[in-house]
DOVEXGU-951560 format. One record per atom (N, C-alpha, C, O, CB): residue in one letter; x, z, y. Coordinates in steps of 0.1 Angstrom, whole numbers, plus 5000, padded with zeros to 4 digits. Glycine has a CB too. Layout:
<pts>
aXZY...
</pts>
This chain:
<pts>
m500850004988m500050005000m500950005012m501850095014m499050125000i500749905022i501449905034i500549875045i499849775046i502549785033v500449975055v499649955067v500449885077v501449945083v499150095072t500149755080t500949675088t500549685103t499449735106t500749525084p501449645112p501049635126p499749555129p498949585137p502149585135f499549455121f498349375122f497149455119f496149455126f498449245112a497249535108a496149625104a495849725114a494649755118a496449685090r496849785120r496649885130r496049825143r495249895149r498049945134e496349705146e495849635158e494349605156e493549625165e496549505162i493949565144i492549535140i491749665141i490649665147i492449475126k492349775136k491649905137k491449945152k490450005156k492350005129r492549925159r492449965173r491349885181r490549945188r493849955180l491349755179l490349675186l488949715181l488049715189l490649525183r488849735168r487549775163r487049905169r485849915173r487549785148a487949995170a487550125177a487150115191a486250175196a488750225175e487950025198e487650005213e486249935214e485549965224e488649915219c485849855205c484549795205c483449885200c482249845201c484549665197g483850005195g482850095190g482150045177g481050085175g481750115201l482949975169l482349915157l482849995145l484050035144l482649775155t481950025135t482450075122t482949965114t482749845117t481250155115i483649995103i484149895094i482949815088i483149695085i485049955083r481849875086r480649815081r480149715091r479649605088r479549915077d480149755104d479649665115d480549535115d480049425117d479749735129l481849555115l482749445115l482549355103l482549225104l484149485116a482449415092a482249335079a480949245081a480949135077a482149425067s479849305086s478649235088s478849115098s478349005096s477549325093a479549145109a479749035119a480548925114a480348805118a480449095131l481448955104l482348845099l481748785086l482348695080l483748905096d480648845081d480048805069d481048825057d481148735048d479648655070k481648935057k482548975047k482149115041k481349185047k484048985052s482749145030s482349275024s483149385030s484249365036s482649275009v482649515030v483349625035v484649645027v485649685033v482449755034a484549615014a485749635006a486849545010a488049585010a485449604991y486549425014y487549325019y488149375032y489349365034y486949185020l487249425041l487849475054l488649595052l489749615058l486649505063a488349675042a489149795039a490549755034a491549815037a488449885028k490549645026k491849595021k492649545032k493949565032k491549475011i492049485043i492849445054i493449565062i494549565066i491949355064e492549665064e492949775072e493849885065e494649955071e491749845078v493649885052v494249995044v495449945035v496450005034v493250065035q495249825029q496149775018q497049665023q497949615015q495349735007g496949625036g497949525040g497549385037g498349295039g499249545035e496249355033e495749225031e495849145044e495349195055e494349225025i496349025043i496348935055i495348825054i495448745044i497848875057p494348815062p493348705061p493848575065p495048565070p492148745069t493048475063t493448335067t493548325082t492848405089t492448235061p494248225088p494348205102p492948185108p492648225119p495248085105h492048115100h490748085105h489948215107h489248235117h489947995096l490048305097l489348435098l489948515109l489148595116l489348505085i491248505111i491848585122i491248545135i491048625144i493348565122g491048415137g490448365149g489048415151g488648455162g490448215149h488348425140h486948475141h486948625144h486148675152h486248455127m487948695138m488048845141m488448865156m487948955162m489148905132a489348785161a489748795175a488548775184a488348845194a490848695179h487648675181h486448655189h485548775189h484948815199h485748525184v485248825177v484348935175v484849065182v484049135188v484048965160l486149085181l486749205187l487349195201l487949285206l487849255177n487149075207n487649055220n489149065221n489649125231n486949145231g489749025210g491249035210g491948905213g491248805215g491649075196n493248915215n494048795218n494448725205n495148775196n495348835226t493848605203t494048525190t495548505187t496048525176t493348395191r496248465198r497748435196r498448555191r499348555182r498348375209e498248675197e498948795193e498548835179e499448875172e498548905203l497248825175l496848865162l497548765152l497948815141l495348855160l497548635155l498248545146l499748575144l500248565133l498048395151e500348615155e501748645154e502048775146e502948775137e502348665168l501148875148l501248995139l501048965125l501749015116l500249095144a500048875122a499748835108a500948765102a501348785090a498448755107r501448675110r502648595105r503748685102r504448675091r503048485115a504048785111a505148875108a504948955096a505848985089a505348965121a503648995094a503349075082a503648995069a504149045059a501949125082r503248865069r503448785057r504948765055r505348765043r502648655059v505648735065v507148715064v507748845058v508648835049v507748675077a507348965064a507949085059a507649115044a508449155037a507449205067s506349075040s506049095026s506849005017s507249045006s504549055024a507048875022a507848785014a509348835013a509948825002a507848645020v509848885024v511248945024v511349065014v512349075007v511648985038r510349145014r510349265005r510349214991r511049274983r509149355008e509549114988e509449064974e510749004970e511249034958e508348964973i511448934979i512748874975i513748984973i514548984964i513148774987d513749074983d514749194982d514449264969d515449304962d514549284993r513249284965r512949364953r513449284940r514049354931r511449384951e513349154940e513849074929e515349094927e515849114916e513448934931y516049084939y517449094938y517949234935y518949254928y518149054951i517249334940i517549474937i517349504922i518149564916i516649574946l516249454917l515949464903l517049404894l517449464884l514549414899a517449284898a518449214890a519849294891a520449314881a518749074895t520149344903t521349424904t521249554897t522249594890t521649444919d520149614898d519949744891d519949734876d520549814869d518649814896a519349624871a519349604857a520749584851a521149634841a518449474853e521549504859e522949484855e523749614855e524449644845e523649384864r523549694865r524249824866r523849914855r524649994850r524049884880q522549914852q522050004842q522249974828q521750044819q520550024845l522949864825l523249834811l524149934805l524249954793l523949694810g524850014814g525750114810g525050244808g523850254805g526850134820r525750354810r525250484806r524050534816r523250624812r526350584807s524050484828s523050534838s521650524834s520850604838s523250464851r521350424825r519950404821r519650474808r518550474803r519550264820r520650544803r520450604789r520250754790r520850814799r521650564780v519550804781v519450954780v520451004770v520551134768v518050994776g521250924764g522250964754g523050854750g522750734754g521651034742p524150874743p525050764739p524450674729p523550714721p526350824734t524950544729t524550454718t525250494705t526250554705t524850304722k524650444694k525150484681k526050364676k525750304665k524050514671g527150334682g528050234677g527850104684g526950084691g527850224663k528750014681k528749884687k527549804683k527149804672k530049804683g526949744694g525749654692g524449734690g523449674687g525949574680a524449864692a523249944691a522249914702a522649864713a523550094691d521049924699d519949904709d520150004721d520550114719d518549914703k519749954733k519750044744k518750154743k517750134736k519549964757m518950264749m518050374749m516750344758m516850254766m518650504753a515750424756a514550404763a514750434778a515550514782a513450494758t513950364786t513850394800t512850514801t511750504796t513450274809v513250624808v512450744809v511850754823v512650754833v513250864805l510550774824l509850774836l508950904837l508250924827l508950654838s509150984847s508351104848s507351094860s507651044870s509251224851m506151154857m505151164868m505251304874m504951404867m503651144862i505651314886i505851444893i505251444907i505451354915i507351474893n504551554910n504251584924n504051734924n503451794915n502851514928m504651804934m504551954934m503151994938m502852114939m505552004944k502251904941k500851934944k499951894932k500151784926k500351854957g499051984928g498251954917g497051874921g496751844932g497752084911g496351824911g495051754913g495251614918g494351554925g494251824922v496451544916v496651414922v496551304911v496751184914v498051414928g496151344899g495951234889g497151204881g497251084876g495351114895k498151294879k499351254872k499051224857k499551124852k500351374872t498151304851t497851284837t497151154835t497451074826t496951394832t496151124844t495450994843t496350874844t496250784836t494350984854l497350884853l498250774855l499150764843l499450654838l499050794868a499650874838a500550874827a499850814815a500450734807a501051014824m498650854812m497950814800m497650664801m497950594791m496550884800h497250614812h496950464812h498150384813h498150264809h495950444824l499250424819l500450354819l500950344805l501550244800l501550414828a500850454797a501250454783a500450364775a501050284767a501150604777h499150364777h498350264769h498550124773h498550034765h496850294772t498850094786t499149964790t500449914784t500549804779t499349954806a501450004783a502749964777a502549944762a503049854756a503750084779d501650024756d501350004742d500649874739d500949804729d500450124737s499849834748s499149704747s500049584748s499749474743s497949694757m501249614754m502249504755m503249504743m504249434743m503049524768n502949594733n503849614722n505149674726n506149644719n504049474715l505149744737l506349824740l506249954732l505250024733l506449844756k507349984725k507350114718k507450224728k508450244735k508550124708t506450304729t506250404740t506150544734t505450574724t505150374749l506750644741l506650784738l506150854750l506750854760l507950844733a504950924748a504451004759a504751154756a504651194745a502850994761i505251224767i505651364765i504751444775i504751424787i507151384767d504051544769d503251634777d504151754781d504451844772d501951674770l504451764794l505351874798l504551974807l505152034816l506551824805d503251984805d502352074812d501652164803d501052124793d501351984821p501752294805p501152394796p499652374795p499052424785p501452534801q499052314804q497552284803q497252184792q496152174788q497052234816a498252104789a498152004777a496951904779a496351864769a497852084765n496751864791n495651764794n495951634788n495151564782n495351754808l497251594789l497651464783l497551464768l497051364762l499051424787s497851574762s497751584747s496351564742s496051494733s498351724742q495451634749q494051634746q493451494749q492551444741q493251734753a493851434760a493351294763a493751194753a492951104749a493851254777l494951204748l495451104738l495051134724l494651044716l496951104739m494951254720m494651294706m493151314704m492651294693m495351414702g492451344715g491051384714g490951534712g491851594706g490351314701t489951604718t489951744719t489951814705t490751904703t488751794727k489051764696k488951834683k490251814675k490751904669k487751784676p490751684674p491951664666p493151754672p493951794665p492351524666y493151764685y494251844692y494151994687y495152054684y494151834707v492852044688v492652184684v493052204669v493652304665v491252234686d492652104661d492952114646d494452114644d495052184636d492351994639y495152034652y496652024651y497252154654y498152194647y497151914662l496752224665l497352354668l496952454657l497752544654l496752404682d495752454652d495352544642d496152544629d496352634622d493852524638k496752424627k497552404615k498952454617k499852444609k497552254611g499252504630g500552554633g501652444634g502852474633g500952644622k501252324638k502252214639k502952234652k502452284662k501552084638p504252174652p505052194664p504652114676p504052014675p506452164660t505052164688t504752094700t506052094709t507152134704t503652164708v505952054721v507152054730v507752194732v508852204735v506751994743v506952294729v507452434730v508652444721v509652504725v506352534726q508552394709q509752404699q510952324704q512052364700q509252344686v510752224713v511952154718v512752254727v513952244727v511452034727f512052344734f512752434743f513252554735f514252614739f511852484754e512552594724e512952714717e513952674705e514552764700e511752774711e514052544702e514952494692e514752534678e515552534669e516352534696y513552584675y513152614661y511652594659y510852604669y513552754657v511252574647v509852564643v509452694636v510052724626v509552434634p508552774642p508252904636p507552894623p506752814620p507452984646t507852994615t507153024602t507252914592t506352834591t505753064605d508252914584d508252834572d507252884562d507253004559d509752834565p506352794556p505252844548p505752904535p505052984528p504452724544t507052874531t507552934518t508353064520t508153164513t508352834511t509153064531t509953184533t509453274545t509853394545t511353144537g508553224553g508053294564g509053304576g508753374585g507653434560a510153234575a511253244585a511153114593a510753014589a512553264578p511653124606p511753014614p512752904608p513652944601p512253054628r512452774612r513352674607r513952604619r513352594630r512552564599p515152544617p515852474628p514952354632p514252294623p517252424624l515052314644l514152204649l514652074645l515852044646l514152214664d513751994639d513951854637d512951784647d511751784645d513751804622v513451714657v512551664668v511651564662v510551544668v513451604679n511951494651n511051404645n509751464641n508751404641n511751334633g509851594637g508651664633g507751704644g506551744642g509051784625v508151684657v507351724668v506551604673v505551614681v508251774680v506951484669v506351364674v505051334666v505051324654v507351244673v503951314673v502651274667v502651114668v502751054679v501451334675k502651054656k502650904655k501350844659k500250904656k503150864642k501450724664k500250634666k499150714674k498050724669k499650584653a499550764686a498550834694a497650734703a496850784710a499250924703g497950604702g497250504710g495850474704g495450534694g497950384711y495150384711y493750354707y493650244697y492650214691y493050314719w494850174693w494750064684w495350104671w496150194670w495549944690s494850034660s495350074647s496850044645s497550114637s494549994636d497349944652d498749914651d499549964663d500549904667d498949754650s499050074669s499650134681s501050174679s501450214668s498850254685t501950154689t503250194689t503450314698t504650344702t504250084692l502350374703l502450484712l502450614705l501550644697l501250484722d503550694707d503650824700d503550934711d503650904723d505050834693l503451054707l503251164716l503951294712l504051324700l501751194717i504651354721i505051494719i504051584727i504151584739i506551514724p503251654720p502151734726p502651864732p503751904729p501051754716s501751924740s502052054746s501052154742s500152124734s502152034762r501252274746r500252384744r500552494754r501552494761r500352434730l499552584756l499552684766l500852764765l501352814776l498352774766e501352794753e502452874752e503752824758e504752894759e502752894737l503752694763l504852644770l505152724782l506352734787l504652494773s504152784788s504352864800s505352984798s505953034807s503052924805r505453024785r506353134782r507753094784r508653184787r506153184768t508052964783t509452914786t509852954800t511052974802t509452764784l508952964809l509252994823l509753134824l510453164834l508052964832k509353224815k509753364816k511253384812k511853474816k508853454807n511753294803n513153304799n513753164799n513953104789n513253364785p514053114812p514452974813p515852944811p516252824810p514052924826y516753044810y518153024810y518652934799y518352954787y518853164809g519352834803g519952744793g519052634787g519452564778g520652814783k517752634792k516852544785k516552404792k515852324787k515452614784e517252394804e516952274812e517352144806e516852034810e517552294826r518352144797r518852024791r518252004777r518651904770r520352034790q517452084772q516952084758q516151954756q516251894745q516052204755l515251914766l514451794764l515351674763l515151584755l513451784775a516251664772a517151544772a517951534759a518151424754a518151544784l518351654754l519151654742l518251614730l518751534722l519651794739a517051654730a516151614719a515851464720a515851394710a514751694720l515651414732l515351274734l516551184729l516351074724l514951244748s517751234732s518951154728s518951124713s519651024709s520151224732q518251204705q518251174691q517251074686q517351014675q517851304683i516251044695i515150944691i514950834701i514150744699i513851024689a515650834713a515250744724a515550604720a515050514726a516050784736d516450574711d516750434707d515650374699d515750254697d518050434699r514650454696r513450394689r512450344698r511450284694r512850494679y512550374711y511550344721y512050254732y513250254735y510950474727d511050184738d511350104750d511150194763d511850174773d510549984751l510150274762l509650354774l509250494770l508550514760l508550274781v509650584778v509250724776v508550764789v509150754800v510450824772i507350824788i506650864800i506351014799i505751064789i505250784802i506751094809i506651234809i505651284819i505751244831i508051304811d504651354815d503651414824d504051554827d504151634818d502251404818c504351584840c504951714844c503851804851c502851754856c506051684854a504151934850a503352034856a503652034871a504752004875a503552174850p502652064880p502852064894p503552194899p503152254909p501552054902t504752224893t505452344897t506952314898t507452224891t505152464887e507652394905e509152384905e509652494895e509552614898e509752414920s510152444884s510552544873s511552474864s512052364867s509352584865v511952544854v512852484844v512252364838v512952274833v513152584833l510952344837l510252224832l510552104841l510751994836l508752244831t510652134854t510952024864t512451974862t512651864861t510752074878d513352074860d514752044858d514851964845d515651874843d515652164858a514052004835a514151944822a513751794823a514251704817a513252014812a512651774831a512251634833a513251554841a513551434838a510951634841y513951614851y514951544858y516151504849y516551394849y515551634870f516551594841f517751564832f517351454822f518251374818f518151694824a516051444818a515651344808a515351214814a515351114807a514451394800s515151204827s514551094834s515551004841s516551054846s513451134843r515150874842r515850784850r515150754863r515650734874r516150644843y513750764862y512950734874y511850834875y511350904865y512250594872i511350854887i510150934890i509150854897i509450774906i510651054899v507850874893v506750814900v505950934906v505651024899v505850724891v505550924918v504851034925v503350994928v503150914937v505551074938p502451034920p501051004924p500551084936p500951204938p500051044912i499751024945i499351084957i497851054959i497350944956i500151024970k497051154962k495651134966k495551124981k496051214988k494751244960p494951014987p494851005001p493751105007p492651055009p494550865005e494151225008e493151325012e493851435021e495151425023e492451395000f493151525026f493751635034f494851705026f494751735014f492651735038m495951725033m497151795027m497851705016m498451755007m496751935021a497651575018a498251485008a499751495007a500351474996a497951345011t500451535018t501851535018t502451675014t503651695014t502351505031i501651775011i502151905009i503151924999i504052005000i500951995006g503151844988g504051854978g505351774980g506351794973g503451814965l505351674989l506451584991l507751654996l508751624991l506051475000p507651735007p508951805011p509451895000p510751904998p508651885023l508651954992l509052034981l509751954970l510851994965l507952114974l509251834967l509851744958l511151694963l512151684956l508951624955a511251654976a512451604982a513551714981a514751684977a512251564997r513251834984r514251944983r514651974969r515851994966r513652074990s513651974960s513951994946s514951884940s515951924934s512651994938m514651764943m515551654938m516851664945m517951634938m514851514941r516951694958r518251704965r519051804959r520251784957r517951724980e518551924956e519252034950e519751994936e520852024932e518452164950f518851924929f519251884915f520451784916f521451794908f518051824908q520351684925q521451584926q522751644931q523851594927q520951474935i522651744940i523951814944i524551884933i525851874931i523551914955k523751944924k524352024913k524751934901k525551964893k523352124908n524151814901n524351724889n524651584894n523851484892n523151724880p525751564901p526051424907p526251314897p526151204901p527251434916d526551354885d526751254874d525551194868d525551094861d527651314864h524351264871h523051214865h522351134876h521951174886h522251334861k522151004872k521450914881k519950924879k519450894868k521950774880i519250954890i517750964890i517250914903i517750954913i517251104886d516150834903d515650774915d514150784915d513450784905d516050624917i513550804927i512050794929i511750644929i512050574939i511550874941a511050594919a510650454918a509650424929a509650314935a510150424904g508750524932g507850504943g506650604943g506550674933g507250364942l505950594953l504750674955l503550584952l503450474957l504650744969v502550634945v501350554942v500150624947v499850744943v501250514927f499250564955f498050624959f497050614947f496750514942f497450554971n496550734943n495750754931n494350794935n494150874944n496350844922h493350744928h491950784931h491450754945h490650824951h491750934928s491950644950s491550594963s490050554963s489550514952s492450484969s489350564974s487950524975s487650474989s488550464997s487050644971t486350444991t486050405005t486350515015t486450495027t484550375005y486450645010y486750755018y488150735025y488450775036y486850885010s489050655018s490350635023s490350555035s491350555043s491150565012a489250475037a489250385049a488750475061a488750425073a488250275047g488250595059g487750675070g488950745078g490150725074g486850785065p488650815089p489650875097p490550975089p491850965091p489050945109e490051055081e490851155074e491751095064e492851125062e489951265068g491150995056g491950925047g493050845053g494150845048g491050825039q492750775064q493750705071q494950795077q496050755077q493150625083k494550905082k495551005087k496451045075k497651055077k494851125093s495851075064s496651115052s497551005048s498751025044s495751145040i497150875048i497950765045i499150745054i500250725050i497150635044r498850765067r499950755077r500950875075r502150845076r499350765091d500450995072d501351105070d502251075058d503451105058d500551235068v501651025047v502450995035v503450885038v504650895034v501550955024g503050785046g503950675050g505150735058g506250685056g503250575058a504850825067a505950885075a506850965067a508050955069a505350965086e506351045057e507151125049e508051035040e509151065037e506251215040a507450925034a508150835026a509250765033a510350755028a507150735019k509050725045k510050665054k511150755056k512350715056k509450615067k510850885059k511950985061k512950995050k514051015052k511251115064h512350985038h513250995026h513650865020h514450865010h512551085015g513250755025g513550625020g512850595007g513450524998g515050615018w511650645005w510850624993w509950504994w509350475004w510050754989h509950434983h509050314982h507550354980h507350454973h509450224970i506650284986i505250304983i504650184976i504750074981i504350334996f504150204964f503650084956f502450024964f501650084970f503150134942e502549894964e501449814971e500149824964e499049834971e501849674973n500149834951n498849854944n498549994943n499450084944n498949784930q497250024941q496850164940q495750184930q495150084926q496350214954v495550304926v494450324916v493250364923v493150474929v494950444906r492250274922r490950304929r490150404921r490150404908r490150174930y489350484927y488550574920y487550504911y486850414916y487850674930s487450554899s486350504890s486150604879s487050664874s486850364884a484950624876a484550714865a485050654851a485050734841a483050734864s485450534851s485850464839s487150534833s487350534821s486050324840y487950584842y489250644837y488950764828y489450784817y490150684849a488050854833a487650974825a486850934813a487050984802a486851074834k486050834815k485150784804k486050724792k485750744781k484150684808s487150654796s487950594786s488650704777s488750684765s489050504792a488950814783a489550924775a488450984766a488751014755a490151034785r487251004771r486251064763r485850964752r485551014741r484951094772e485750834754e485350744744e486550704735e486350634725e484750624751r487750744739r488950704732r489050554730r489150504719r489050774719t488950484741t488950334741t489950294752t490150364762t487550274743p490550174751p491250124763p490350104775p489150094773p491949984759l490950104787l490150094799l489349964798l488249954803l491050094811s489949854793s489349724792s488049724783s487249634784s490249624788q488049824774q486849824764q485949944766q485049974758q487449834750t486150014777t485350134781t483950084785t483849984793t486050224792s482950154781s481550104784s481350104800s481650194807s480550194778y480849994804y480549964818y481749974828y481549984840y479450064823a482949954822a484049944831a484049814838a483949714832a485449964823r484249824852r484149704860r485449624858r486549684857r483849734874s485349494859s486549404857s487649434868s488849424865s486149264857q487149464880q488149484891q488949614889q490049624893q487449484904v488249714882v489049834879v490149804868v491249854870v488049944873v489749724858v490749694848v491849614854v493049634851v490049614836r491549504862r492549424868r493349504878r494549484879r491849304875g492749594885g493449674895g494549754888g495649764893g492549764903f494249824877f495249904871f496349814865f497449854865f494649994860r495949704859r496949614854r497949574865r499149564862r496249484848s497449544877s498349504888s499349614891s500549594893s497549464900l498849744891l499749854894l500749864882l501949884885l498949984895a500249864870a501249874859a502249764859a503449794857a500449864845e501949644863e502849534864e503949574875e505149544873e502149404867e503449624886e504349654897e505349774893e506549764895e503549694909v504749874886v505649984882v506649944872v507849964873v504750094876f506149864861f507049824851f508149724856f509249734851f506349764839q507749644865q508749544870q509849624878q511049594877q508049444880l509449724885l510449794894l511449874885l512549894889l509649894903i510949924873i511849994865i512549914854i513249964845i511150114858g512349784855g513049684846g512349664832g513049624823g514349734843m511049694831m510349664818m509849524818m509749464829m509249774816p509449474807p508949334806p507649324814p506949424816p508649294792k507349204819k506149184828k504849204820k504849164808k506149054834v503849274826v502549284819v501949154817v501849074827v501649384827t501449114805t500748994803t499349004808t498749114807t500848954789p498648894813p497348904817p496348934806p495148944808p496848764823
</pts>
């Protein structure tokens, strides 16, 4: 999402004329959604429509055309820069920087790219984004591992289903807790704890398809106990992943909205961070905390390369086009600019289909009454995210 000078000028002119976005849409014979895309998402209309807008808004046609032209040129430059940055980054990352552990001899496959969903503010849709990015990768036949690093275990329940998840716990099967504790409690024959085999923690075929390649390391509430005795545990997840990461193309970690040993564990395991943001009041509250947290981590661990791939606006709605939503978007843009963070151009629009897909245990594309624009919208975001971190392009 990029709010361009052209978009700001259109909003200013509209406000001066005392028109709502609905009024302007009606005058131009366009939908409110399309006008919102112009003002909020950086959509640039045709020169003909710009002339019509200038007439309705009593604006200077030449100035609006120049602003629109500059916005299109800037977008093209960003896209070209991104392509070259990706190519350079991919070349650089062929070495150790993209790996969570060493390769196993000459000619071994590269390790998985590890991506964490982090925001120090809760309720921003990290789990929803993690779940659907994982399913999208699965649908591309990318071998994907999802890791639930939140004691609330929402990702675990969303992928496994509530009852199967409870049954899994009732059987005493291991979770990510054992990754941090390094043992599996209670051997059924001896009653003694057993050394951890990380393979035993992985739930196979957690995706929606029979031939799914999506696996899961689930969580449980007891993970919160790790926070009480965190000493020496921050590298345990990365160490466990180094044993299995060569089996996967992508690892997605869903993190708790706290600064703790779990955050450091995600940092040590990850190459990239994606930050979900809801365009609402106090949208930026977690960003300074995240910036400080990452800065402190990088100072203490200069040999570990980790980058914020970008910020993604999540659960956006028509509310985002209103004054409070726009203020939040501007605040996030200012904070991102301060730290040099990318903001993804695509965003996740609010839709009940996301929650419904988890309840029905179906892909978003097969969820009952899911609108095609919702499915296409998420596909576009997934394509943008995967392209930026060097994964294969999402197929239509």
